[in-house]
Every structure is written in C-alpha cells, then in structure tokens.
ZARO-949870 format. One line per 4 residues: number of its first residue (from 1); their letters; for each residue x, y, z of C-alpha. Coordinates in pm, whole numbers. Layout:
BEGIN
NUM	a	X/Y/Z | ...
# end
This chain:
BEGIN
1	sycy	-1579/-947/-2778 | -1782/-648/-2904 | -1481/-482/-3069 | -1374/-810/-3225
5	alga	-1726/-862/-3358 | -1725/-510/-3505 | -1393/-573/-3675 | -1507/-904/-3817
9	tasa	-1834/-748/-3936 | -1653/-460/-4108 | -1424/-705/-4288 | -1719/-920/-4396
13	llcn	-1903/-616/-4536 | -1599/-507/-4736 | -1532/-858/-4866 | -1892/-873/-4991
17	gctg	-1865/-543/-5179 | -2080/-349/-4935 | -1999/21/-4905 | -2147/327/-4738
21	lias	-2231/128/-4428 | -2143/140/-4058 | -2070/-197/-3902 | -2332/-278/-3641
25	vmnl	-2368/-540/-3366 | -2707/-571/-3195 | -2892/-786/-2938 | -2613/-718/-2687
29	lapa	-2816/-837/-2387 | -2794/-1190/-2520 | -2485/-1415/-2509 | -2220/-1327/-2770
33	lewq	-2317/-1623/-2989 | -2664/-1468/-3033 | -2547/-1119/-3128 | -2680/-989/-3459
37	cggv	-2413/-845/-3688 | -2472/-635/-3998 | -2439/-294/-4158 | -2641/28/-4131
41	pvts	-2641/278/-4421 | -2456/593/-4324 | -2727/804/-4485 | -2989/666/-4246
45	lcvi	-2796/816/-3955 | -2749/1160/-4110 | -2925/1485/-4038 | -2889/1821/-4212
49	errh	-2698/2085/-4014 | -2570/2426/-4111 | -2189/2434/-4112 | -1990/2744/-4220
53	gkek	-2297/2895/-4379 | -2389/2585/-4575 | -2628/2300/-4506 | -2449/1966/-4488
57	pvik	-2550/1608/-4403 | -2375/1496/-4082 | -2411/1210/-3834 | -2569/1358/-3526
61	kalv	-2373/1314/-3205 | -2547/1094/-2951 | -2578/1324/-2652 | -2742/1220/-2326
65	eleg	-3113/1238/-2395 | -3305/1421/-2124 | -3633/1311/-2280 | -3733/1089/-2566
69	plsq	-3702/720/-2660 | -3348/681/-2517 | -3385/891/-2203 | -3410/591/-1967
73	pyaa	-3056/635/-1819 | -3118/1000/-1734 | -3463/923/-1594 | -3319/646/-1376
77	ymki	-3055/879/-1238 | -3306/1154/-1169 | -3505/914/-950 | -3212/856/-715
81	rgdl	-3018/1182/-742 | -3182/1340/-441 | -3117/1035/-223 | -2755/1009/-331
85	rlmd	-2684/1357/-204 | -2744/1243/152 | -2684/867/144 | -2362/666/131
89	aytv	-2492/428/-133 | -2169/380/-321 | -2148/82/-554 | -1800/-56/-622
93	tgpi	-1803/-229/-957 | -1444/-344/-900 | -1174/-417/-1160 | -1266/-553/-1502
97	qydm	-1265/-933/-1496 | -1170/-1161/-1786 | -1285/-1495/-1645 | -1612/-1540/-1834
101	dtck	-1648/-1899/-1714 | -1681/-1839/-1340 | -1741/-1464/-1301 | -2078/-1353/-1433
105	astd	-1991/-986/-1384 | -1727/-1018/-1658 | -2004/-1026/-1919 | -2181/-711/-1800
109	ipit	-2246/-431/-2048 | -2268/-61/-1949 | -2569/23/-1732 | -2673/305/-1965
113	lqle	-2691/61/-2255 | -2882/-191/-2045 | -3141/74/-1959 | -3173/187/-2321
117	lgvq	-3236/-177/-2417 | -3521/-211/-2171 | -3362/-343/-1850 | -3534/-206/-1542
121	pqll	-3315/11/-1315 | -3214/-134/-979 | -3351/35/-672 | -3117/170/-407
125	snvp	-3058/-72/-124 | -3192/21/215 | -2909/189/403 | -2940/165/783
129	qpkr	-2980/482/980 | -2633/619/1062 | -2526/584/1423 | -2310/870/1542
133	mgdf	-2012/747/1743 | -1799/1047/1829 | -1697/1215/1504 | -1765/898/1305
137	lyip	-2088/774/1151 | -2120/398/1190 | -2318/265/890 | -2281/-111/849
141	qskk	-2361/-220/493 | -2555/-530/398 | -2444/-793/151 | -2737/-701/-74
145	srsq	-2605/-347/-108 | -2287/-469/-274 | -2225/-484/-648 | -2263/-807/-841
149	lqqw	-1885/-852/-854 | -1846/-790/-481 | -2118/-1040/-394 | -1950/-1299/-615
153	rmer	-1617/-1221/-449 | -1761/-1269/-101 | -1828/-1633/-183 | -1455/-1703/-212
157	ehrv	-1315/-1900/79 | -1001/-1758/233 | -695/-1981/205 | -486/-2026/519
161	pdsl	-163/-2202/622 | -188/-2560/744 | -135/-2439/1101 | -468/-2253/1088
165	aqrs	-662/-2495/872 | -921/-2570/1143 | -992/-2195/1191 | -1032/-2251/1564
169	iaav	-835/-2123/1861 | -859/-2465/2021 | -687/-2632/1725 | -373/-2415/1733
173	qvkv	-63/-2454/1943 | 175/-2166/2012 | 533/-2295/2012 | 843/-2117/2139
177	vsdt	1111/-2117/1869 | 1404/-1937/2033 | 1495/-1629/2231 | 1541/-1305/2039
181	mcqe	1760/-996/2052 | 1784/-661/1881 | 2100/-514/1728 | 2387/-572/1971
185	hdms	2495/-208/1975 | 2140/-104/2076 | 2059/-369/2336 | 2176/-190/2652
189	yvmk	1990/126/2556 | 1670/-56/2452 | 1668/-240/2786 | 1627/95/2962
193	ffst	1284/124/2799 | 1170/-239/2780 | 1174/-511/3041 | 1093/-787/2791
197	mgap	1416/-784/2590 | 1493/-1138/2476 | 1128/-1252/2460 | 1100/-1564/2244
201	llel	1004/-1595/1881 | 670/-1779/1848 | 530/-2007/1579 | 178/-2145/1535
205	spqa	133/-2513/1460 | -173/-2738/1427 | -270/-2923/1740 | -502/-3219/1753
209	gsgc	-746/-3216/2039 | -777/-2926/2278 | -471/-2732/2161 | -405/-2419/2359
213	mvpe	-652/-2391/2643 | -828/-2060/2573 | -964/-1875/2876 | -1335/-1813/2860
217	kqri	-1491/-1478/2778 | -1206/-1339/2570 | -1272/-983/2453 | -1032/-870/2182
221	gvvf	-1046/-510/2063 | -912/-410/1720 | -813/-55/1618 | -716/66/1273
225	cgrq	-442/320/1333 | -276/332/990 | -405/464/660 | -653/287/432
229	apgc	-538/-34/265 | -700/-318/69 | -754/-628/282 | -828/-467/618
233	hdfl	-1182/-604/621 | -1053/-953/546 | -829/-910/850 | -1144/-865/1059
237	cgmv	-1294/-1177/901 | -990/-1375/1011 | -1023/-1252/1368 | -1394/-1325/1393
241	dmfk	-1374/-1669/1231 | -1118/-1788/1486 | -1379/-1733/1758 | -1665/-1912/1581
245	sspd	-1604/-2223/1789 | -1574/-2016/2109 | -1916/-1855/2163 | -1809/-1682/2486
249	ckvl	-1532/-1493/2305 | -1590/-1167/2119 | -1408/-939/1878 | -1489/-573/1942
253	gvvg	-1425/-330/1660 | -1321/16/1774 | -1510/273/1568 | -1311/583/1480
257	gthg	-951/475/1533 | -747/587/1833 | -998/856/1929 | -1265/588/1925
261	lfnk	-1054/382/2164 | -1019/674/2406 | -1395/730/2390 | -1471/355/2417
265	qvve	-1667/349/2090 | -1696/-22/2010 | -1926/-259/1824 | -1928/-635/1840
269	ltpe	-1810/-783/1510 | -2016/-1085/1411 | -1977/-1327/1119 | -2287/-1168/961
273	icea	-2135/-818/969 | -1797/-934/842 | -1951/-1140/562 | -2076/-819/396
277	yagt	-1723/-675/398 | -1515/-973/284 | -1313/-885/-24 | -1386/-512/-1
281	ggle	-1133/-232/22 | -1095/61/258 | -1182/105/624 | -1545/209/591
285	llgr	-1675/-29/858 | -1469/102/1152 | -1280/402/1012 | -969/562/1160
289	tvdr	-840/889/1303 | -499/1032/1387 | -262/738/1430 | -99/858/1749
293	lkse	-55/682/2083 | 264/819/2228 | 241/1051/2528 | 197/930/2885
297	eele	-150/1080/2886 | -246/888/2571 | -104/564/2709 | -312/609/3023
301	qarn	-623/687/2819 | -568/364/2626 | -520/164/2947 | -831/311/3110
305	acee	-1038/237/2799 | -914/-125/2786 | -991/-181/3153 | -1338/-26/3131
309	lelt	-1415/-232/2820 | -1270/-540/2995 | -1049/-616/2696 | -823/-916/2730
313	glvl	-646/-822/2408 | -588/-510/2199 | -485/-541/1832 | -337/-231/1665
317	vgga	-322/-234/1284 | -86/2/1105 | 264/81/985 | 599/134/1153
321	rtns	478/426/1362 | 172/239/1485 | 374/-66/1583 | 635/150/1758
325	daay	352/298/1965 | 216/-52/2025 | 551/-155/2173 | 534/125/2430
329	iaeh	168/57/2505 | 252/-309/2572 | 535/-209/2806 | 314/47/2983
333	fskl	38/-212/3032 | 289/-465/3162 | 435/-227/3421 | 90/-140/3554
337	kckt	-26/-503/3559 | -296/-435/3300 | -445/-766/3185 | -481/-653/2821
341	svvg	-231/-812/2582 | -118/-578/2302 | -54/-719/1954 | 55/-526/1645
345	vpcg	-15/-599/1278 | 182/-470/974 | -42/-280/735 | 1/-10/471
349	iegn	17/28/94 | 361/191/120 | 512/-147/208 | 779/-7/443
353	mvne	660/-194/756 | 888/-478/658 | 1209/-612/807 | 1383/-943/871
357	fvea	1065/-1088/1024 | 795/-907/824 | 795/-989/453 | 497/-775/349
361	sigf	235/-539/484 | -139/-568/426 | -251/-387/111 | 83/-346/-67
365	dsaa	21/-616/-327 | -326/-486/-420 | -225/-119/-427 | 81/-195/-641
369	kava	-131/-383/-893 | -400/-113/-900 | -142/165/-948 | 42/-42/-1210
373	qlvg	-276/-68/-1413 | -320/311/-1409 | 45/369/-1498 | 29/105/-1771
377	ntai	-283/265/-1919 | -115/606/-1917 | 211/483/-2071 | 23/313/-2355
381	dgss	-178/633/-2406 | 148/824/-2437 | 292/582/-2692 | -35/610/-2886
385	arky	-50/991/-2896 | 333/1017/-2920 | 348/1379/-2809 | 327/1389/-2426
389	yyfl	567/1326/-2141 | 375/1189/-1846 | 521/1272/-1504 | 341/1036/-1267
393	rvmd	393/1084/-894 | 317/764/-705 | 181/770/-350 | 429/607/-118
397	gast	582/625/229 | 564/1005/243 | 183/997/262 | 150/755/547
401	ggrt	229/973/844 | 598/891/873 | 903/1114/839 | 1110/862/647
405	stsh	1025/858/276 | 1033/523/101 | 971/412/-256 | 868/46/-242
409	lale	543/109/-430 | 713/310/-706 | 976/37/-754 | 716/-240/-775
413	valq	509/-40/-1025 | 819/25/-1237 | 899/-347/-1243 | 547/-423/-1360
417	tkpn	510/-144/-1620 | 864/-62/-1750 | 843/323/-1767 | 1118/524/-1936
421	mlll	1253/650/-1604 | 1205/588/-1232 | 1311/857/-985 | 1360/660/-664
425	teev	1395/839/-330 | 1654/597/-192 | 1874/614/-502 | 1872/993/-513
429	dekr	1958/993/-143 | 2238/740/-191 | 2393/943/-473 | 2338/1274/-289
433	mslr	2199/1422/-609 | 2119/1793/-615 | 1802/1927/-773 | 2003/2058/-1067
437	elvk	2165/1718/-1124 | 1829/1545/-1109 | 1674/1785/-1358 | 1970/1745/-1594
441	evad	1941/1365/-1581 | 1576/1382/-1684 | 1645/1645/-1952 | 1929/1437/-2099
445	mvaq	1698/1136/-2128 | 1434/1350/-2303 | 1696/1484/-2545 | 1829/1135/-2622
449	rsai	1481/1007/-2698 | 1409/1313/-2910 | 1720/1243/-3117 | 1562/915/-3233
453	gsnf	1224/1079/-3295 | 1052/991/-2967 | 914/1311/-2816 | 707/1129/-2557
457	gtil	761/913/-2251 | 653/811/-1902 | 846/905/-1588 | 760/767/-1244
461	vaeg	832/998/-951 | 841/864/-596 | 630/1085/-372 | 901/1162/-116
465	llsa	1168/1244/-375 | 1225/1603/-262 | 1312/1491/90 | 1610/1298/-53
469	ipef	1765/1602/-225 | 2023/1753/17 | 1926/2119/-21 | 1554/2033/5
473	rnli	1615/1812/305 | 1768/2106/493 | 1482/2333/392 | 1219/2080/501
477	sele	1395/2026/834 | 1394/2399/904 | 1033/2443/793 | 918/2158/1020
481	aipm	1059/2348/1317 | 832/2646/1240 | 467/2629/1356 | 225/2654/1065
485	pkpv	36/2823/917 | 245/3141/911 | 293/3426/655 | 578/3388/407
489	dkvl	770/3691/532 | 777/3557/889 | 879/3212/767 | 1169/3354/566
493	aelt	1296/3537/871 | 1340/3206/1054 | 1525/3026/772 | 1898/3015/717
497	mwsq	2044/3210/427 | 2077/2900/207 | 1723/2783/272 | 1587/3132/212
501	alfq	1752/3138/-131 | 1614/2796/-222 | 1263/2878/-100 | 1249/3204/-295
505	slpd	1375/3034/-612 | 1085/2788/-614 | 762/2838/-809 | 476/2997/-617
509	fiqw	272/2677/-607 | 552/2486/-431 | 611/2771/-185 | 244/2765/-90
513	qlll	240/2386/-53 | 548/2391/172 | 359/2614/416 | 47/2398/449
517	erqs	-68/2261/784 | 150/1980/912 | 67/1611/961 | -26/1477/1304
521	naal	343/1408/1378 | 444/1764/1280 | 599/1637/954 | 555/1830/631
525	qmsq	279/1692/405 | 491/1547/125 | 175/1423/-44 | 70/1785/-98
529	lete	393/1880/-278 | 345/1857/-654 | 694/1719/-708 | 610/1598/-1056
533	rlla	491/1945/-1157 | 806/2106/-1019 | 1030/1863/-1207 | 835/1907/-1530
537	alve	865/2286/-1506 | 1239/2274/-1434 | 1304/2019/-1711 | 1107/2235/-1953
541	delr	1322/2534/-1861 | 1641/2328/-1900 | 1533/2208/-2245 | 1446/2563/-2345
545	qckk	1805/2661/-2270 | 1930/2359/-2463 | 1718/2456/-2762 | 1870/2804/-2761
549	agsf	2216/2644/-2754 | 2118/2414/-3042 | 2161/2089/-2849 | 1788/2007/-2841
553	kgsf	1560/2026/-3141 | 1262/1824/-3029 | 937/1907/-2848 | 845/1863/-2483
557	spvc	484/1866/-2363 | 458/1751/-1999 | 139/1619/-1839 | 144/1572/-1461
561	qfig	-64/1335/-1247 | -69/1208/-891 | -167/843/-848 | -253/694/-512
565	yqar	-598/771/-377 | -743/588/-677 | -577/264/-563 | -545/243/-186
569	csmp	-905/129/-134 | -925/-108/-430 | -1073/-453/-394 | -795/-671/-252
573	sdfd	-606/-926/-457 | -615/-1296/-374 | -282/-1256/-196 | -400/-968/24
577	mdya	-729/-1140/106 | -547/-1451/227 | -256/-1267/388 | -480/-1026/581
581	ytlg	-713/-1308/687 | -418/-1515/809 | -277/-1219/1001 | -619/-1163/1160
585	atat	-635/-1524/1274 | -275/-1509/1400 | -332/-1187/1593 | -638/-1340/1760
589	vlas	-438/-1644/1871 | -158/-1429/2014 | -394/-1191/2196 | -607/-1476/2333
593	tgkn	-307/-1658/2475 | -169/-1355/2658 | 123/-1282/2425 | 172/-917/2516
597	gyma	418/-708/2315 | 414/-911/1994 | 359/-843/1626 | 164/-1100/1427
601	vvsd	374/-1215/1131 | 341/-1456/841 | 655/-1566/657 | 757/-1776/355
605	lsqp	516/-1575/140 | 677/-1690/-183 | 549/-2041/-107 | 191/-2168/-157
609	vskw	-47/-2038/110 | -67/-2376/281 | 309/-2357/344 | 307/-2009/498
613	ragg	434/-1991/855 | 233/-1788/1107 | 367/-1670/1439 | 465/-1379/1656
617	vpft	775/-1162/1693 | 838/-950/2004 | 849/-579/1928 | 1183/-561/2107
621	amls	1347/-772/1834 | 1257/-508/1574 | 1353/-193/1764 | 1653/16/1665
625	vpas	1805/340/1789 | 1930/629/1574 | 2273/759/1668 | 2299/1066/1893
629	naig	2308/1409/1735 | 2633/1602/1704 | 2599/1759/2050 | 2538/1422/2211
633	sfrp	2298/1560/2470 | 1993/1389/2329 | 1928/1034/2217 | 1588/945/2074
637	rpci	1383/659/2203 | 1401/319/2032 | 1152/275/1750 | 1057/46/1465
641	fphr	1170/245/1163 | 1029/225/810 | 1239/0/591 | 1376/173/284
645	vdld	1430/13/-56 | 1739/-206/-45 | 1959/-82/-329 | 2153/-409/-307
649	geaf	1832/-614/-310 | 1710/-837/-590 | 1416/-614/-690 | 1626/-302/-746
653	kvwc	1896/-502/-925 | 1635/-623/-1173 | 1531/-264/-1242 | 1894/-157/-1288
657	eera	1937/-427/-1553 | 1630/-305/-1743 | 1630/72/-1712 | 1877/162/-1990
661	lcaa	1664/-23/-2243 | 1345/126/-2094 | 1485/479/-2131 | 1583/430/-2494
665	semy	1272/253/-2620 | 910/173/-2542 | 916/-138/-2325 | 584/-49/-2162
669	qnpg	383/-333/-2010 | 26/-299/-1893 | -49/-563/-1625 | -417/-481/-1653
673	piql	-677/-480/-1373 | -648/-705/-1068 | -789/-1046/-1158 | -994/-1220/-890
677	sgps	-1000/-1561/-1055 | -813/-1746/-1325 | -438/-1813/-1367 | -315/-1455/-1312
681	astv	-509/-1413/-986 | -237/-1595/-794 | 44/-1368/-915 | 221/-1188/-628
685	skti	419/-864/-642 | 782/-911/-741 | 922/-722/-443 | 746/-968/-211
689	tskf	844/-1289/-387 | 1206/-1178/-432 | 1269/-1141/-58 | 1477/-1406/114
693	sylq	1331/-1580/418 | 1515/-1460/726 | 1361/-1729/945 | 1462/-2001/700
697	eleq	1817/-1866/704 | 1819/-1884/1084 | 1689/-2241/1074 | 1963/-2344/833
701	lrkh	2224/-2174/1053 | 2102/-2361/1361 | 2113/-2686/1162 | 2475/-2621/1065
705	lddv	2562/-2545/1427 | 2390/-2862/1540 | 2583/-3057/1277 | 2911/-2911/1405
709	aarc	2818/-3000/1764 | 2722/-3354/1661 | 3055/-3407/1485 | 3257/-3265/1776
713	rpgc	3138/-3493/2053 | 3388/-3646/2296 | 3585/-3914/2113 | 3596/-3738/1778
717	dprt	3917/-3685/1578 | 4129/-3407/1743 | 4182/-3254/1398 | 3808/-3205/1367
721	vrva	3801/-3020/1699 | 4091/-2794/1599 | 3939/-2707/1260 | 3597/-2636/1416
725	kqsl	3747/-2428/1695 | 3966/-2217/1467 | 3690/-2170/1211 | 3439/-2059/1474
729	atln	3696/-1829/1636 | 3757/-1664/1297 | 3383/-1636/1236 | 3335/-1467/1575
733	simd	3612/-1219/1495 | 3442/-1130/1168 | 3108/-1091/1344 | 3270/-861/1601
737	eltg	3376/-639/1314 | 3019/-633/1183 | 2875/-538/1522 | 2785/-171/1530
741	psdv	2572/84/1346 | 2530/14/976 | 2632/238/690 | 2558/608/678
745	veqr	2184/651/716 | 2012/971/806 | 1734/927/1064 | 1497/1210/1143
749	egfs	1230/1031/1344 | 1218/1164/1699 | 1416/1480/1633 | 1277/1829/1660
753	grar	1377/2154/1495 | 1703/2133/1307 | 1852/1849/1509 | 1997/1584/1281
757	alti	2119/1232/1343 | 2400/1093/1131 | 2511/736/1181 | 2878/708/1092
761	ah	2983/391/913 | 3165/157/1144
# end
C-alpha cells in the first residue's frame, strides 16, 4: 500500500507540473485512507558536503541516530540490550500476512518507524526462571510473551477428521480393518525379530456413547527424537486435548529427548502450557537430544524409565530411524511384559518418513513453503540483477541423522519456484552420473543460456547430492569406517588408491569438511559439505576451459547459499497445524488403548480435513530388509528405511515436463510467505496431494474380490466360475513373478566399514 501510494503521488506531482520534489506519504500510523500524500522539495533535504575537494549539496543519508530527535529506536534497544544477552526473549514476527480483513498484524509498520512516530516501546515479557533438567533448560513461555501474529494464530481452532470431532477418548472407537504383512521375501527373516508379525491395521471411527472404555489414570509420555519441525507443538496440543474429558489421565512431556527419558526428566503438559505454543515452530518447549535408542542397554534404560514413571504409553516422534528404534522398543517391552505401549509418529521436514501407509511427515509442508519463499526471492533477485548464478543447496534427508540421502524437499521447492536446474540426488544415483558428467551438464546449461544473453540463473542442489555420485559414494563409505577426527596423512593411509586420488583432487575446504566429527550414527555430516560451492568452483573451471577453446563467450559469477535452518522452525502452515494435531490425538488414542508397536497415521490427505482417515499401522508392516552383502556372512536387522523420491511418481514427472523450458528461460515463481488465513492458506504441497491413497486402493481391491465371490456362489453359470478361476490363477502367477526384492537399490543402513549391500533386480 505504501509503495503504491508513493507511485500514485509521484504521478500526481508530475501531472500537475511539480518538479524538484520527492514524493512523500505521511501519517503512517493511521489507516491507509488517512495517509497524507504530497511532495517535499529536494533542496530542503540537502546539506553541503565536501566531495572530491569541492563543496556540493547532497541529501544526507539517514543513519541510525544514537542521539537526537529520531534516536528513539536506538534508545529503546539500549534499554533491553543487557537483558537480551542473558534471556531467551525471542519474538517471532512470523511470515508477512496479506489478509488485512482478519489479521491485524498484516497492517503493522516497522517498529523503528513506530518508535520514531511516538509509539512507546513494549517492555520485555517476564520470562520464568529457567529450570535445569539435565543438560536442558526448561523455560515455558507465556502467551503474553508471543508476538501479535502468534497470539492471533493461537486463536485458530484446529480442524480434525470426523472420527475425532468430539476430541475425547471416550468418543472414539478403534476398529480392526484387516491383518497386515510385510514384503513376502522378508517375512520369515522379520519374524525372527518380531513376534507381532501380522498385527491388524487399525482405523478410528466416531462412537456415540462410551466408545472405547479408557482405563483410569493413563500416563502417556512423549519424546521428540527427530530434528526440529514446524507443527510439533500442535502435536502436543492434540495429545493434551484428547484427555480434557479424562481428568485422571495425563500427558507427560519428556524434557531433553532420549537422554531426558533415560534421566526421567518429565513435566506434565496442561492445556494452559500448550495454549502458549499452539501454532509455533521448533521444539523449544521440550527440546531433543541424540535420536538413538538401539542397543540393549538403551532399551533397558528406556524400559526402566517407563516403569519408574508408571507410563502406560510412550510416544516417540521422529523420522525413519526413530520409528525403526520404536519398533524394537515395542518388541523389547512386549517380551518383558512391560505395560507401556509404544507408539511412533512420522515427523521431519525431509519428508522421507513416508511409505504406502504414511502420506506425509509433520513439518514437510511448512518447511517446503518457507524454503520456496527464500528460493523464489533469490531467483527473482537474480533475474533483476541479471549477472549472478545462484547455487542454492537445500536442506534435506542428509541432515536428519540418516544414511540414506533423499531429495523430497528440493523437488517440492523446484515445483513451486521453477528454477533453471534441479540437481536431484535420486536422479543422479539412477543415472550413475560421475562428478565430471554432472559438472558438464551444469556448464552446458550455463553456456546455452549465455548464448541467448542470459548470464544468470538459479540452480537448486539437493543436500545429499555427493553421496549419489559413484566415486564420492566409495570415498564416503571408506571415510565413515575411519574414526574421526584424524590428521589428513593418517586418513590417506587408510584409503584405497582411487579414493586417495579423489580426496587429494578436491579443494581444501571440502577435504576439511569430509574429516569433521561424525553424526550420532557414525555417518558423515552431509550438511557440513558445501556441495554447492564445490559445484560452482568446478563449473567455473570448466567454463574457463571452454572460454579458452572459444566455445563460451559469456560471464559466470556464482553465489552460493545453504537454505534450511531458516525454515525448519517456521510457524506451521494450516495443513501442518491440523495434521500434527490429528496425529497427536490419534497417538493418544492408540497409546491409551494398549496398541503397542503401532505408528499413528492419517491418510487421504488430499481430501478436506473432515474426510481424513486416522488410524494405526503396525511397525512390522513397514519393515524391510536389505539384501546380504557379497560375502553373505552378515545380514542387517529389519528397519523402516527412508523413502526416496519416486522417479516414476507424479511429482517428478511434472518436473520432467517443465525443466527444459525452465532451463532455457525465466519461469521463476515466488509463492511468497506462508499465509495463515485467506484462500491460499489451504494450499497443500504438490508432492503430498499427488500421492495415491494406498488404503483406498486396498479397499477397492477387496470390493472387487467380494464382487467376484458374490458372483461365483453355488448355482452360478459354470462359465463364470471357469473365467474367474483362470483369471485369478493368471493373476497369482503374475504376482509370484513380482514377489522378491525390488530393482537395484543400494542400502547402507546397518553396514559398517566398507561393507556394501546391493539388491539384484529379480
């Protein structure tokens, strides 16, 4: 509105023959209709300064005034600077909002301008005295300490499926849908680890009256094991609200992640506490630590903590690794007759804790939108300056503690922003592209754009890209077998000849980053590798050679950025608020009704929220087993593996249809900041809405089978029986052919040193 008013004012001044003026809009504290527009003579703003030995009239730059008539912003900051050094008094202003009708914060003007215009500075809210709980400081925030936008957001009521509309445990029925299985070729091996193979699929439905009879004095503990993600606090709200009608039941938040569980650091989560965190990002209320619960000792520590805390349920929130651990914890508890039911929840901005049953993970939608805004801003900046190539590395599955790199976030951001190129981990892996081939592909695109006069562009780089390049994959595998930190000369001595050559050919900054301390699972910290910087340097060198050969005559000025930390604690979108809340309510129902060894799931996410289907899937139905290594003496334990981008899926196909045009021209789209109200607030990420519903497919299959059975009852036409019999026999033969490990997929989870697992296509 301000810029529009300035433009209109400037036009009006010119049309009225006014010259030598600067367009001015005043009275900005008032509504826009009461702003005062006019012109200020340029000469009135000038001062005399000495430039190049001569005195000249110039407009003085408006620096921050430390004293004087406009020093109010600096004075206000000086009053609180000392306190801010020691206090966690962060204010999250949230994304810019466009809904001026319902969101008052959308009309705010900068605080510095407010202070200069006479508005009194706000005092810091009283922050409670920190309570040390292990290595974590527990500092619950009040609603009053939140920003104006956050307080407005907290008033929004979470939407839930019809099955949870009453928001009460007593009004929900847990129905058995059907027995489950894992992949046929894995079943016998998985059964060696799990006694619950074949546990039924569960679905929640509304129940009039008493519903499921909930035992009294339920105590459900919740632990955040995965990385930060938008919506986690709304998940807690969903858990707590389900117990509002059951005063004897409690939700206990574990402070400090898995270490907090071992040390029995818990706080009771009340509606009052959760209210101050609804619609906020991050994990600041409870925090997290190393997401690891794997060894026998750790399993026993978890069991002892649950028994001492008298927990009837334990909810673990995280990605594929967390839920794999949850499966083993549930089995361990079951064998030892522990009364605590273990429930897992899919969470993580990387979006790879998805499979046939799980359509999305908490936080993916919000993080994708927040990253897309940053990428969109940068791409538009590039097309404005028209002289830079932006290499933007997007945080993804490589930063979330796993060994399997995925690129779901990068793909979603590319679909929303239309960059000139997307370097996807899964595609590079599929094509077995070498580093040289990858660099040449980027350089060729730069040269083609330069030929039409475009010496600028935006390139998205998936964070785990290097792990997909064959020669780098071997180097990383060998480096992960070497304890770190260690001097370069000693590291080189333990590498093979080929890996030595590759390591020594790399720039110094990449060499140093490859030798950093490992993650908690001994994996290399892919997030610390400046892949975008390496690619930019190699492309620059390639273009330099092309220029010498006369095949490239343009310019190339790369600018590198890493995008991820800026987005993973953003305020959650409408979708993530509702999805996380629904998962929280679902997890509470499952844990309260003794459903041990289940993951809370919500499906049909492309439908309106009221039509979502909440339920539970046994961990055993999602487990898979990598093939044995070449020696065959070792076979890793079953796990839930991160799901990689499906190169035959609808989302990637859409990108493939668009990318040639994106490379050749500027198709950039800026989706803008996450909107919390208005028509665009209900928009959901394309990779979520494009997924097919596995459960709906199963339902349709069962309906067809029932139809066949109904038409083949005794007394039917013999021809019908023969056709049905032969058709089903043929179908079973085809399914026998499909039974077995899928196409060639390299799995590294569970291997140590240089051991590799290669699944051979059936």
